[in-house]
Each structure stands twice: as C-alpha cells, then as structure tokens.
Backbone bond lengths (Angstrom), bond angles and torsions (degrees), N, CA, C in turn:
res aa  C-N    CA-C-N  psi(-1)  N-CA   C-N-CA  omega(-1)  CA-C   N-CA-C  phi
1 M - - - 1.477 - - 1.537 107.73 -
2 S 1.327 114.72 133.32 1.462 119.21 -178.08 1.516 110.03 -73.64
3 S 1.355 114.44 164.22 1.464 119.76 -179.10 1.517 111.67 -63.90
4 S 1.356 118.65 -35.96 1.465 121.14 179.57 1.524 110.55 -66.68
5 E 1.332 117.13 -39.37 1.468 119.37 177.97 1.524 110.75 -66.36
6 Q 1.337 116.48 -38.00 1.449 119.46 176.93 1.527 111.93 -63.40
7 D 1.341 115.87 -39.87 1.473 119.82 178.14 1.528 110.91 -63.18
8 Q 1.360 116.72 -43.17 1.455 120.25 -179.90 1.527 110.99 -64.15
9 T 1.340 115.89 -40.24 1.448 120.35 178.18 1.525 110.92 -62.52
10 S 1.319 115.58 -42.31 1.474 121.06 179.53 1.522 110.78 -64.25
11 Q 1.352 116.83 -39.30 1.449 120.81 179.51 1.531 110.73 -65.90
12 R 1.354 115.46 -41.21 1.469 118.93 179.94 1.536 109.87 -64.29
13 R 1.331 115.95 -41.23 1.452 119.04 179.42 1.529 111.10 -65.02
14 A 1.325 116.19 -40.27 1.469 120.11 178.48 1.523 110.78 -64.73
15 T 1.352 115.81 -41.73 1.462 119.94 178.56 1.518 111.00 -63.85
16 S 1.340 114.94 -43.43 1.460 119.81 179.33 1.531 111.14 -62.83
17 A 1.341 115.37 -42.70 1.467 119.34 178.30 1.524 110.82 -64.07
18 G 1.338 116.41 -39.81 1.448 120.04 177.96 1.503 112.57 -63.55
19 D 1.356 116.56 -42.01 1.453 120.97 177.73 1.525 111.05 -64.21
20 D 1.347 116.84 -42.30 1.468 119.75 178.24 1.515 111.02 -62.13
21 N 1.305 117.24 -40.74 1.455 121.33 178.69 1.524 110.89 -64.55
22 A 1.345 115.98 -40.89 1.468 120.45 178.50 1.520 110.87 -63.90
23 L 1.336 117.06 -42.87 1.457 120.52 179.22 1.523 111.45 -64.18
24 Q 1.331 116.87 -37.92 1.457 120.08 176.74 1.518 111.60 -63.15
25 K 1.327 116.74 -39.46 1.472 120.32 178.37 1.532 110.70 -65.08
26 L 1.345 116.15 -40.60 1.462 118.87 179.04 1.519 111.23 -66.38
27 A 1.345 116.56 -40.37 1.466 120.18 177.72 1.520 110.67 -64.19
28 G 1.330 116.73 -39.97 1.466 120.01 177.01 1.502 112.43 -63.58
29 Q 1.333 115.85 -37.53 1.461 120.03 178.52 1.530 110.59 -65.33
30 E 1.334 117.47 -38.93 1.468 121.50 178.21 1.526 110.25 -63.25
31 R 1.341 117.40 -43.95 1.476 120.53 179.84 1.530 110.36 -64.60
32 E 1.317 117.00 -41.09 1.471 120.03 177.94 1.502 111.97 -63.51
33 H 1.331 117.00 -38.67 1.455 121.37 179.30 1.528 110.85 -62.43
34 R 1.353 117.05 -44.77 1.463 120.28 178.49 1.518 111.75 -64.79
35 S 1.316 116.81 -38.70 1.459 121.17 178.94 1.525 111.00 -64.80
36 E 1.318 117.48 -40.85 1.469 121.18 178.92 1.517 110.50 -65.90
37 F 1.336 117.30 -35.48 1.462 119.98 178.28 1.525 110.34 -64.13
38 R 1.339 117.22 -42.91 1.462 119.80 179.09 1.531 111.43 -63.55
39 R 1.331 116.64 -41.87 1.463 119.25 178.61 1.530 111.44 -64.69
40 A 1.340 116.37 -39.69 1.461 120.20 178.29 1.529 111.09 -63.41
41 W 1.338 116.55 -40.65 1.466 119.70 178.69 1.519 110.96 -64.47
42 N 1.311 117.88 -39.16 1.472 121.35 177.64 1.519 110.62 -63.81
43 R 1.321 118.23 -39.80 1.464 120.51 177.44 1.519 110.21 -67.90
44 F 1.331 117.48 -39.49 1.464 121.18 -179.51 1.527 110.18 -61.54
45 K 1.319 117.88 -41.32 1.459 121.77 -176.53 1.537 112.18 -64.14
46 R 1.312 117.05 -24.49 1.462 119.54 -179.08 1.538 112.81 -75.17
47 Y 1.324 116.58 -13.69 1.486 120.24 -178.92 1.532 107.25 -96.68
48 R 1.320 116.81 90.67 1.479 121.62 -172.91 1.523 113.82 -62.77
49 P 1.346 120.19 -38.96 1.467 118.31 -179.47 1.518 114.34 -56.53
50 A 1.357 116.81 -24.04 1.461 119.19 179.61 1.523 111.37 -63.50
51 F 1.335 117.27 -32.69 1.454 119.54 -179.56 1.520 111.36 -72.88
52 V 1.332 116.50 -28.64 1.468 119.53 171.34 1.528 109.45 -63.35
53 G 1.330 115.55 -44.66 1.469 119.49 176.88 1.511 112.17 -62.03
54 L 1.339 117.11 -43.91 1.469 120.51 179.08 1.521 111.43 -62.83
55 F 1.324 116.42 -39.23 1.472 119.90 178.79 1.525 110.67 -63.31
56 F 1.316 116.49 -44.97 1.459 120.64 179.37 1.528 111.01 -64.33
57 I 1.332 117.01 -42.21 1.461 120.84 178.14 1.516 110.54 -63.91
58 G 1.344 117.03 -38.27 1.460 120.54 177.15 1.521 111.82 -61.12
59 I 1.344 116.62 -41.83 1.463 120.26 177.52 1.532 110.15 -63.01
60 L 1.317 117.10 -42.67 1.469 120.57 178.19 1.515 110.82 -60.54
61 C 1.328 117.37 -40.97 1.472 120.27 -179.98 1.524 111.88 -64.26
62 I 1.342 116.32 -40.53 1.477 119.68 177.13 1.524 110.00 -63.52
63 I 1.328 116.62 -43.66 1.479 120.08 178.04 1.516 110.35 -60.70
64 A 1.335 116.75 -42.85 1.465 120.58 -177.51 1.524 111.89 -68.18
65 L 1.335 117.38 -31.08 1.457 120.67 -179.23 1.524 113.02 -77.33
66 F 1.325 116.41 -31.50 1.474 119.36 -174.18 1.528 111.89 -128.83
67 P 1.326 118.70 54.42 1.464 119.03 -178.19 1.526 112.65 -67.00
68 G 1.328 116.98 -33.61 1.454 120.21 -178.64 1.509 113.17 -65.86
69 F 1.350 117.62 -28.86 1.454 121.16 179.41 1.530 112.20 -85.07
70 L 1.314 116.72 -26.43 1.458 120.82 -173.89 1.538 113.00 -95.80
71 A 1.315 117.55 -29.83 1.463 120.30 -177.68 1.526 110.10 -78.44
72 P 1.323 118.27 129.85 1.473 120.46 -179.83 1.519 112.84 -70.82
73 Y 1.315 117.70 -23.59 1.461 121.79 -179.37 1.525 109.82 -136.85
74 S 1.316 115.21 168.17 1.461 119.78 171.93 1.525 109.21 -69.96
75 A 1.324 115.70 153.52 1.464 119.38 -179.62 1.514 112.96 -67.58
76 T 1.328 116.85 -19.22 1.469 120.48 -178.33 1.529 112.24 -110.93
77 E 1.322 117.22 8.39 1.470 121.16 -178.68 1.510 110.57 -83.48
78 F 1.362 116.79 152.30 1.461 122.04 -179.75 1.531 109.01 -116.02
79 P 1.350 118.21 79.27 1.451 120.09 -172.65 1.530 114.44 -84.15
80 T 1.302 119.71 -7.41 1.468 121.14 -175.63 1.517 109.67 -150.72
81 T 1.326 114.26 -174.83 1.468 120.15 -178.07 1.528 109.98 -80.87
82 R 1.311 115.88 161.37 1.463 121.32 -178.10 1.514 110.94 -63.16
83 G 1.351 114.82 138.31 1.451 120.75 175.72 1.518 115.15 64.58
84 A 1.334 117.80 22.38 1.461 120.39 -179.24 1.532 109.79 -57.64
85 P 1.342 117.58 137.22 1.469 119.62 -178.62 1.530 111.91 -73.59
86 L 1.316 115.66 176.66 1.458 121.15 179.31 1.528 109.73 -64.26
87 S 1.340 116.30 135.33 1.467 121.54 -178.86 1.522 108.36 -153.84
88 W 1.347 115.96 176.96 1.477 119.50 178.12 1.520 110.85 -65.16
89 D 1.311 117.50 -38.20 1.460 120.19 179.09 1.527 112.18 -73.19
90 H 1.314 115.80 -29.73 1.479 120.68 -178.86 1.528 107.54 -134.95
91 P 1.345 117.54 82.81 1.471 122.07 -173.54 1.518 115.12 -55.16
92 L 1.353 117.12 -28.90 1.463 120.54 178.84 1.524 111.58 -111.11
93 G 1.316 117.67 11.62 1.441 121.81 178.71 1.529 112.24 80.11
94 A 1.331 114.62 -167.05 1.465 121.53 -179.67 1.522 109.30 -125.73
95 D 1.338 115.30 159.55 1.475 118.83 -178.22 1.525 110.56 -87.48
96 E 1.316 115.50 -165.93 1.468 120.22 -171.54 1.512 113.56 -70.82
97 I 1.330 118.71 -11.01 1.471 120.09 177.76 1.525 111.20 -123.76
98 G 1.341 118.10 13.59 1.447 121.21 172.27 1.512 116.26 94.68
99 R 1.308 119.55 11.43 1.465 121.46 177.87 1.530 109.87 -84.98
100 D 1.320 116.91 143.06 1.453 122.31 -177.97 1.522 110.21 -68.83
101 I 1.347 118.25 120.95 1.464 121.56 -175.45 1.523 111.15 -69.64
102 L 1.334 118.68 -37.24 1.456 120.18 178.81 1.530 111.21 -59.03
103 S 1.323 116.29 -44.85 1.461 119.78 178.78 1.524 111.68 -63.15
104 R 1.311 116.00 -42.00 1.467 118.90 179.38 1.530 111.65 -69.28
105 M 1.326 117.51 -33.54 1.457 120.42 175.17 1.533 111.00 -64.33
106 I 1.329 116.27 -40.71 1.467 119.86 -179.54 1.519 110.50 -64.90
107 Y 1.321 117.20 -47.22 1.461 119.49 177.55 1.531 111.61 -68.05
108 G 1.317 116.89 -31.34 1.461 120.17 176.54 1.514 112.50 -68.74
109 T 1.332 117.30 -28.11 1.465 120.67 175.51 1.515 110.94 -61.22
110 R 1.325 115.88 -42.06 1.464 119.59 178.55 1.530 110.75 -62.84
111 V 1.314 117.02 -42.40 1.465 120.21 178.95 1.528 110.26 -62.63
112 A 1.340 116.80 -45.47 1.473 121.17 -177.57 1.532 110.99 -60.32
113 L 1.337 116.98 -45.17 1.473 119.76 -177.45 1.527 111.40 -72.80
114 I 1.322 117.51 -36.95 1.470 119.13 176.75 1.518 110.58 -60.18
115 V 1.332 115.74 -47.87 1.470 118.92 -179.03 1.534 109.99 -65.14
116 A 1.327 117.02 -48.27 1.469 120.42 -174.34 1.517 112.01 -63.12
117 L 1.322 117.50 -50.78 1.465 120.86 -174.63 1.524 111.67 -73.00
118 T 1.338 117.27 -41.76 1.460 119.71 -178.73 1.523 111.23 -68.48
119 A 1.322 117.07 -45.39 1.469 120.09 179.30 1.527 110.74 -62.92
120 T 1.336 117.28 -39.45 1.460 120.01 177.37 1.519 110.78 -64.30
121 F 1.321 116.95 -42.62 1.477 120.85 179.02 1.532 110.74 -61.30
122 I 1.323 116.93 -44.02 1.461 120.55 179.18 1.522 111.01 -62.26
123 S 1.314 116.33 -47.17 1.463 120.07 -177.35 1.533 111.78 -66.20
124 V 1.331 117.21 -38.33 1.469 120.10 177.59 1.528 110.35 -65.01
125 G 1.342 116.77 -42.78 1.450 120.08 178.82 1.518 112.70 -60.09
126 I 1.325 116.09 -47.50 1.473 119.81 179.19 1.526 110.22 -64.01
127 G 1.325 116.64 -46.72 1.457 120.16 -177.31 1.516 113.36 -63.52
128 V 1.330 117.46 -40.24 1.459 120.77 -179.78 1.530 110.50 -66.41
129 I 1.317 117.15 -42.61 1.485 119.73 -179.87 1.528 110.91 -64.70
130 I 1.322 116.98 -50.40 1.468 119.58 -177.44 1.536 110.59 -67.87
131 G 1.321 118.15 -42.92 1.450 120.19 179.28 1.515 112.90 -64.46
132 S 1.325 117.23 -38.79 1.472 121.00 178.58 1.526 110.93 -65.22
133 A 1.324 116.34 -43.91 1.466 119.42 179.31 1.532 111.24 -62.93
134 A 1.330 116.21 -43.87 1.471 119.70 -179.61 1.525 111.08 -64.43
135 G 1.324 117.04 -43.16 1.452 120.22 -177.15 1.517 114.17 -72.36
136 Y 1.322 117.38 -35.18 1.469 120.16 -175.27 1.520 111.95 -80.64
137 F 1.324 116.91 -47.33 1.470 119.64 -174.30 1.524 112.87 -81.17
138 G 1.337 117.98 -32.68 1.447 120.06 179.94 1.506 112.09 63.05
139 G 1.353 117.68 -158.47 1.458 122.38 175.37 1.501 113.61 56.97
140 W 1.335 115.86 -140.28 1.459 120.70 -176.11 1.532 112.12 -68.35
141 V 1.325 116.31 -28.69 1.469 119.48 176.70 1.530 109.40 -63.14
142 D 1.321 115.69 -47.30 1.466 120.61 179.03 1.522 110.68 -63.37
143 S 1.316 117.96 -40.51 1.464 121.13 -178.78 1.533 111.44 -61.51
144 I 1.335 115.96 -46.68 1.473 120.05 -178.54 1.533 110.79 -65.82
145 L 1.339 116.18 -48.54 1.463 119.69 -176.77 1.526 111.36 -68.14
146 S 1.317 117.44 -35.47 1.460 119.96 178.58 1.524 111.39 -65.86
147 R 1.335 116.77 -38.92 1.468 120.04 177.02 1.536 110.14 -65.17
148 L 1.343 115.93 -37.12 1.466 119.15 177.57 1.525 110.41 -64.83
149 I 1.326 116.80 -44.00 1.465 120.64 178.09 1.528 110.54 -60.77
150 D 1.315 117.13 -45.25 1.476 120.86 179.72 1.529 111.06 -62.26
151 A 1.337 116.76 -39.35 1.467 120.41 -178.81 1.522 110.45 -65.16
152 V 1.319 117.01 -43.04 1.476 120.24 -178.77 1.511 109.44 -66.59
153 M 1.342 117.62 -41.77 1.467 119.72 -177.17 1.521 112.46 -73.21
154 A 1.346 117.49 -17.59 1.461 119.99 179.44 1.515 112.18 -77.02
155 I 1.334 117.46 -21.26 1.469 121.31 -178.20 1.530 108.57 -85.33
156 P 1.336 118.84 131.23 1.465 120.34 176.10 1.526 110.64 -53.82
157 L 1.335 116.10 135.96 1.451 121.36 -170.31 1.516 112.99 -59.12
158 L 1.331 116.84 -49.06 1.453 120.01 -177.30 1.525 111.28 -65.47
159 V 1.328 117.06 -35.89 1.471 120.80 177.10 1.518 110.27 -63.36
160 L 1.338 117.02 -42.38 1.456 120.62 179.35 1.518 111.59 -64.37
161 I 1.319 117.04 -42.31 1.470 120.73 179.57 1.512 110.76 -65.43
162 I 1.332 117.28 -43.90 1.472 120.78 178.72 1.520 110.51 -62.06
163 A 1.335 117.34 -35.89 1.466 120.23 176.90 1.513 111.44 -63.34
164 F 1.335 117.17 -42.51 1.465 120.69 176.09 1.522 111.02 -61.12
165 V 1.342 115.57 -44.83 1.472 119.23 -179.15 1.522 111.53 -64.29
166 A 1.341 115.90 -37.63 1.466 120.06 179.11 1.519 111.47 -62.50
167 V 1.335 116.07 -34.33 1.461 120.07 -179.52 1.523 111.26 -80.04
168 L 1.340 116.69 -42.47 1.469 121.52 -172.09 1.514 113.73 -92.94
169 G 1.348 117.73 -19.64 1.442 120.61 -176.83 1.514 111.21 95.43
170 A 1.336 116.83 158.01 1.450 122.06 -177.68 1.524 110.75 -81.56
171 G 1.332 115.95 155.72 1.463 121.24 179.28 1.503 110.85 147.15
172 L 1.333 116.70 171.41 1.455 121.88 -176.96 1.522 111.34 -63.95
173 F 1.347 117.35 -50.09 1.462 120.49 -178.52 1.529 110.76 -61.64
174 T 1.311 116.59 -42.24 1.464 120.54 180.00 1.514 111.13 -64.40
175 T 1.339 116.85 -39.62 1.457 120.25 179.42 1.520 110.94 -61.92
176 V 1.327 116.79 -45.37 1.468 121.34 177.87 1.524 110.83 -60.04
177 L 1.326 115.68 -49.15 1.468 120.09 -176.47 1.533 110.93 -66.23
178 A 1.318 117.06 -42.48 1.466 121.03 -177.64 1.525 111.25 -63.13
179 I 1.321 117.12 -45.80 1.463 119.97 179.71 1.524 110.97 -66.87
180 G 1.333 116.37 -43.40 1.454 119.69 179.49 1.516 113.03 -61.81
181 M 1.334 116.54 -38.78 1.473 120.75 179.72 1.522 112.78 -75.62
182 A 1.336 116.80 -15.48 1.466 119.52 -175.34 1.517 113.36 -95.32
183 I 1.329 118.90 -23.10 1.479 119.61 -170.72 1.524 113.17 -112.03
184 W 1.342 118.38 9.33 1.474 120.02 -176.87 1.518 113.07 -71.18
185 A 1.334 118.67 -23.27 1.463 120.80 -171.83 1.519 112.62 -62.83
186 Q 1.330 118.12 -34.27 1.464 119.55 -179.86 1.516 111.26 -63.87
187 Y 1.331 117.17 -36.24 1.465 120.24 177.42 1.527 110.87 -71.54
188 A 1.317 116.47 -38.62 1.472 120.46 -179.07 1.531 110.16 -63.17
189 R 1.311 117.66 -41.82 1.468 120.28 -178.42 1.527 110.90 -64.06
190 V 1.315 116.70 -44.96 1.476 120.03 179.91 1.522 110.65 -66.28
191 M 1.326 117.50 -43.00 1.456 121.15 -179.01 1.528 111.20 -64.54
192 R 1.321 116.85 -40.80 1.472 120.73 178.44 1.527 110.84 -57.83
193 A 1.327 115.64 -47.25 1.472 118.94 -178.26 1.525 111.82 -64.05
194 D 1.325 117.19 -40.63 1.466 120.54 -179.40 1.523 111.77 -69.66
195 I 1.320 117.34 -40.85 1.468 120.03 178.96 1.522 110.95 -64.46
196 M 1.314 116.81 -39.28 1.477 120.20 177.92 1.532 110.85 -61.06
197 S 1.335 116.43 -37.20 1.467 119.53 -179.65 1.518 112.34 -74.73
198 L 1.346 117.30 -16.89 1.466 120.69 -178.17 1.526 113.20 -97.55
199 R 1.308 118.57 -9.64 1.458 121.00 -171.72 1.521 113.70 -57.98
200 E 1.324 117.09 -35.78 1.471 120.36 -174.99 1.523 112.40 -106.15
201 R 1.331 116.78 18.00 1.461 118.47 176.12 1.524 110.23 -68.29
202 D 1.339 116.17 156.62 1.456 120.36 -176.02 1.522 112.66 -60.45
203 Y 1.353 116.59 -41.37 1.465 118.43 -176.71 1.521 111.67 -70.10
204 V 1.335 118.32 -28.02 1.461 120.94 176.09 1.528 109.58 -71.30
205 L 1.332 115.90 -44.94 1.474 119.82 176.83 1.520 110.44 -62.49
206 A 1.340 116.79 -36.74 1.465 119.69 178.50 1.525 110.91 -65.67
207 A 1.323 116.80 -40.00 1.481 119.44 177.89 1.513 111.02 -63.43
208 R 1.329 117.38 -38.38 1.472 119.25 176.50 1.529 110.44 -66.26
209 T 1.333 116.82 -36.92 1.461 120.54 -178.64 1.516 112.38 -60.47
210 I 1.328 117.21 -39.72 1.466 120.32 -178.51 1.513 112.59 -85.54
211 G 1.339 116.71 5.60 1.462 121.02 173.22 1.516 115.75 87.19
212 A 1.336 118.37 21.44 1.468 120.67 178.57 1.520 109.71 -65.56
213 S 1.329 116.49 144.30 1.458 120.74 179.56 1.527 110.86 -71.75
214 T 1.320 115.74 161.35 1.459 120.33 179.48 1.526 111.25 -59.23
215 T 1.339 115.86 -42.90 1.466 119.88 -179.81 1.521 110.69 -61.24
216 R 1.338 116.98 -42.73 1.460 120.16 -179.68 1.529 110.86 -67.48
217 I 1.301 117.22 -40.89 1.471 120.12 179.67 1.526 110.49 -59.80
218 I 1.354 115.27 -46.62 1.467 119.02 -178.28 1.528 110.66 -67.88
219 A 1.341 116.41 -49.03 1.461 120.60 -172.96 1.526 112.78 -74.65
220 R 1.321 116.54 -36.07 1.473 119.81 -172.91 1.528 113.21 -93.52
221 H 1.317 117.86 -33.69 1.455 119.57 -171.31 1.518 114.16 -114.92
222 M 1.324 118.76 -23.13 1.455 119.59 -175.04 1.516 113.06 -103.99
223 I 1.327 117.53 -51.57 1.468 119.35 -178.01 1.521 112.20 -58.16
224 P 1.364 119.99 -46.79 1.476 117.73 178.85 1.523 114.14 -56.73
225 N 1.313 118.13 -30.59 1.451 121.43 -179.53 1.531 112.33 -85.72
226 A 1.323 117.11 -5.24 1.465 120.84 179.57 1.516 112.38 -114.34
227 L 1.338 117.26 5.66 1.459 120.40 -173.04 1.531 113.87 -83.40
228 A 1.310 118.60 -17.97 1.473 119.85 -174.18 1.537 112.37 -54.99
229 P 1.329 119.65 -52.67 1.475 118.59 178.90 1.528 112.31 -65.89
230 I 1.326 117.61 -30.32 1.462 120.83 178.58 1.521 110.39 -65.57
231 I 1.330 116.47 -41.72 1.472 120.44 178.90 1.526 110.30 -62.78
232 V 1.314 116.11 -42.30 1.468 120.23 179.85 1.532 110.89 -63.82
233 I 1.324 116.65 -48.83 1.462 120.82 -179.62 1.520 110.91 -61.82
234 A 1.335 116.80 -42.07 1.459 120.08 -179.19 1.515 111.81 -63.05
235 T 1.342 116.55 -42.61 1.463 119.59 179.88 1.520 111.14 -63.85
236 L 1.317 116.00 -44.22 1.462 119.23 178.90 1.520 112.00 -69.06
237 S 1.341 117.33 -26.41 1.470 121.02 -178.32 1.508 112.89 -79.02
238 V 1.338 117.93 -19.70 1.463 119.29 -179.66 1.528 110.59 -58.13
239 G 1.317 116.58 -43.24 1.460 119.37 176.56 1.513 112.41 -60.71
240 S 1.326 116.67 -40.35 1.465 119.61 178.09 1.519 111.91 -64.10
241 V 1.344 115.81 -37.60 1.469 119.57 178.82 1.529 110.37 -65.41
242 I 1.327 117.02 -39.52 1.461 120.26 177.71 1.527 110.32 -61.37
243 I 1.336 116.78 -40.96 1.463 120.11 177.46 1.524 110.75 -66.54
244 L 1.336 117.54 -39.23 1.468 120.25 177.70 1.506 111.31 -62.82
245 E 1.338 116.88 -43.45 1.473 119.93 178.16 1.515 110.62 -61.95
246 A 1.342 115.78 -42.96 1.460 119.38 178.48 1.533 111.44 -62.33
247 A 1.334 115.66 -39.27 1.466 119.60 179.00 1.519 111.47 -64.26
248 L 1.344 116.13 -43.95 1.467 119.54 178.49 1.520 111.51 -62.95
249 S 1.335 116.63 -44.29 1.469 119.24 179.53 1.524 110.26 -67.06
250 F 1.305 117.62 -35.02 1.468 121.84 177.68 1.521 110.29 -61.86
251 L 1.358 115.49 -37.49 1.458 120.46 179.71 1.529 113.08 -83.17
252 G 1.337 116.49 -2.55 1.459 120.40 -178.59 1.511 113.99 82.52
253 L 1.351 117.67 15.14 1.462 121.66 -177.12 1.530 112.77 -109.32
254 G 1.319 116.69 -1.84 1.461 120.53 -178.73 1.506 112.24 -101.57
255 V 1.327 115.45 -129.36 1.468 121.26 178.21 1.524 108.41 -65.16
256 Q 1.308 116.19 131.03 1.452 120.95 -173.02 1.534 112.54 -93.76
257 P 1.361 117.06 142.52 1.460 121.03 175.18 1.524 110.69 -59.01
258 P 1.332 117.87 150.70 1.478 127.34 5.79 1.533 114.12 -87.16
259 N 1.338 118.56 7.12 1.457 120.16 177.93 1.530 109.49 -62.81
260 P 1.317 118.36 133.44 1.468 120.41 -175.46 1.525 112.49 -82.11
261 S 1.312 115.54 140.79 1.469 122.18 169.40 1.514 105.94 -148.07
262 W 1.312 116.27 152.01 1.455 119.99 -176.90 1.517 111.11 -61.76
263 G 1.314 117.72 -41.82 1.460 119.95 177.82 1.507 112.59 -64.00
264 G 1.337 116.08 -40.62 1.453 120.47 177.93 1.519 111.93 -63.31
265 M 1.344 116.39 -38.16 1.463 120.09 178.01 1.530 110.97 -66.42
266 L 1.330 115.97 -37.73 1.471 118.89 174.44 1.523 111.10 -59.35
267 S 1.320 115.29 -44.47 1.459 120.39 -177.81 1.518 111.15 -65.60
268 E 1.347 116.20 -41.00 1.463 119.98 -179.17 1.518 112.09 -65.96
269 G 1.337 115.99 -32.20 1.462 118.86 -176.25 1.510 115.28 -88.39
270 R 1.334 117.61 -10.45 1.468 118.71 -173.90 1.528 112.76 -65.96
271 Q 1.332 117.49 -25.87 1.470 119.89 179.75 1.521 111.98 -81.22
272 H 1.338 116.38 -6.64 1.468 119.83 -176.13 1.533 111.06 -122.97
273 M 1.337 116.49 26.57 1.463 119.59 -176.11 1.529 112.18 -62.66
274 R 1.312 118.16 -31.64 1.469 120.56 -178.25 1.516 111.24 -74.39
275 T 1.313 117.70 -34.21 1.456 120.46 -174.32 1.529 113.26 -103.82
276 Y 1.332 117.65 -39.62 1.474 121.72 -177.49 1.540 108.60 -128.35
277 A 1.317 116.54 64.20 1.466 120.45 -174.11 1.526 112.21 -62.98
278 H 1.331 117.33 -28.56 1.471 120.31 -176.65 1.525 112.27 -63.19
279 I 1.321 117.96 -22.54 1.475 120.46 -179.73 1.520 111.18 -60.82
280 S 1.316 117.14 -37.71 1.464 121.27 179.35 1.530 113.16 -94.95
281 I 1.321 116.57 -32.46 1.466 119.64 -176.54 1.516 111.65 -64.98
282 I 1.319 118.05 -41.14 1.470 120.93 -175.36 1.523 112.13 -64.45
283 P 1.335 120.42 -51.26 1.466 118.14 176.45 1.516 112.49 -64.24
284 G 1.326 117.68 -31.21 1.463 119.85 176.57 1.511 111.89 -62.43
285 I 1.338 116.51 -41.33 1.478 120.48 176.44 1.512 110.36 -63.89
286 A 1.332 117.02 -42.51 1.476 120.95 179.84 1.524 111.45 -59.87
287 I 1.325 116.61 -44.06 1.467 120.10 178.88 1.518 110.18 -62.64
288 T 1.322 116.93 -44.53 1.462 121.40 -178.07 1.532 111.26 -61.74
289 L 1.332 117.39 -47.11 1.464 121.05 -178.33 1.518 111.84 -66.71
290 T 1.331 116.60 -38.21 1.481 119.85 -179.93 1.528 110.74 -66.92
291 V 1.312 116.96 -45.06 1.461 120.61 177.33 1.525 110.53 -61.33
292 L 1.331 116.69 -42.72 1.465 120.66 178.67 1.528 110.90 -61.11
293 A 1.324 117.79 -41.84 1.464 121.27 -178.95 1.523 111.22 -61.67
294 F 1.315 116.98 -47.07 1.476 119.79 179.13 1.530 110.62 -66.69
295 N 1.316 118.36 -34.31 1.462 120.19 178.21 1.524 111.94 -68.13
296 L 1.335 117.38 -36.13 1.451 120.24 177.06 1.526 111.08 -62.96
297 V 1.336 115.68 -43.84 1.458 119.93 178.05 1.524 110.20 -66.19
298 G 1.334 116.58 -42.10 1.460 120.31 179.99 1.519 112.38 -63.29
299 D 1.335 117.24 -39.15 1.461 120.12 178.12 1.531 111.01 -63.36
300 A 1.341 115.94 -40.84 1.460 119.70 179.32 1.532 110.97 -65.77
301 L 1.322 116.21 -41.58 1.471 119.38 177.61 1.517 111.34 -64.11
302 R 1.320 116.66 -38.53 1.459 119.66 179.29 1.539 110.55 -62.90
303 D 1.332 116.56 -43.51 1.466 119.29 178.75 1.529 111.47 -67.03
304 A 1.342 116.73 -33.56 1.456 120.22 -177.47 1.528 112.80 -78.13
305 L 1.320 116.61 -34.82 1.462 120.38 -172.85 1.528 113.26 -103.73
306 D 1.326 118.30 -5.91 1.460 120.57 -179.53 1.522 109.43 -60.82
307 P 1.328 118.92 118.99 1.476 120.20 -178.14 1.514 113.52 -60.93
308 H 1.311 118.62 -24.10 1.463 121.26 -179.67 1.534 111.99 -74.22
309 Q 1.349 115.25 -13.76 1.463 118.63 179.27 1.516 112.53 -110.03
310 R 1.315 118.24 7.43 1.451 120.69 179.41 1.520 110.50 -66.98
311 E 1.300 114.73 142.60 1.455 120.05 -177.44 1.521 110.81 -76.58
C-alpha cells in the first residue's frame, strides 16, 4: 500500500472515530436531558399548592370547552329583571339589563382562556425564534435583533397594546394578536442569553462535527435545553395576559359587547356598584382566582426548573 493510500485510510479512520465520539456525546446529552426532566418532575410534585392551581385550571378548561352545555342561558339572553339578586334560578344573580351572570361568566371563561393561551403561544413563538437567531448567529444579526428587543421593551406595555388595537380595530382576534405582538420581547431576551451560553457546549460542537444543519442544531439541540425559563415565564405571564385582556375590555378596546368577557363585565357593573355590586365583584373574583392558579403553577415550575436548584 502506498503512503498516500495509508494517509487516506488514516484520515477516514480519524473521521469515523470523530463521528463516533460526536454521536456518543449527543446520546449522552439525550440521557442527561431525560434525567433532568425526571428530577424536575420530582421537585414539582413536592409543591402541593401547584396541584390546587392545576385543578382549578382544569375546571376552567372544561368550562371553556363546553359552555353551551354548562350555561343555563345564552350569554345574550334576558331571562329575568335587571339586577336580580342571587337565587336558585340565577345562582350569581343578573346584570344591569337582566342577563344571567353565571351564563355570562361561563362564556367569559372561554374568552379569557382563548386570549390568554393563544396570545402567550404567539409571543413565545416570536420570542424563541428571534432570541435563538440573535444568540446563535451573533455579530450584526445579534446587534439588530437586540436593538429591536430593547425598543419593544422600552415602550410601556399597555400603550403598545392600545397602539396595535388602534391600528387593527377592537375585537377578540385583535386583542389576541395585539397582546401576543406586545409581550414577545421578554422571551426573546431570555432565549438569546441561554442560546449564547449553549453555543460552545460539547453536544452542539458534536452536532456540527457530524454535519447537522444550523436549523437542526438550533431546533433539536439548543432550544430544548433553553426552554426551562421560557416555560416558567410563560406560565406566570398567563395571569398577566388575563389582566391585560380584562383591562382592554374594561376600556372598551377588547372584546366588544354583547360578547361576554370578564373585563367587560367589570366595566358594565362599575356604574351600579352601590345598587348591584355583585355585577362587578363576581368577575373580579374570577380574575383573581385564575391569576392565582396560574401563579401557583408557575412558582412550582420555577422551583423545579431553576438551574440553580438542580440536584
């Protein structure tokens, strides 16, 4: 065998050995990821109040999925007199024009969850994409995207949302889109920092060694390892989104009458606080309990996924 053939054989063996080593690192990273998930779940289970929050959120989801079966009346029906007190026929009373509050609360639950979950999903998607691109590519890409993130975060949140609504018009779809487009920057900033810290990890270098594409490296090996703080922030932000939707509806910029929303019900009842206080108190309690439930779950996730508390 000639010396050139021996060199080629040696190079192939070295390449093969390098690929095998890279694959072993990737396999080790997968095992570590599964082990961390089990440890996080064990930590989560120790925080009992989170299960109270999950139970309450589960009830809300059932109500939101089947409002037509659970509501005794239509949300726009007038089955009784204005301001009727609590009774067997109307467990939560009636509003200022005779609509059943229980029915409107049930339909309002669906609106609240649609806005909260969809807007959070949109904002997380935008933030993860922009933050991942900024953190992975660096350089001028990072400079441009970081300035964009800073600009969005510099604008007061409610002002930014109202600006979107002013351009797009009021309504359920606009409310979801406006909130989602306004709160993505917090996710982008966290994702950028985490992706930057992962760029030189062994499993990322191993993925590059075996020829994985940039998209695959980011989506398969980096984002899953950077999602823990995003999940925590998203869970805690759901309550904030519910409050934002209620604020917009209270101001007349969110879900439009006669469609029910908790914020809209608060606004409708504020002029009758002296005579029909329950019209505003009931949706206010619902907002408070829902935000508390998501915060309980978010606190548990933070304790379970916080890297400073990993075993």
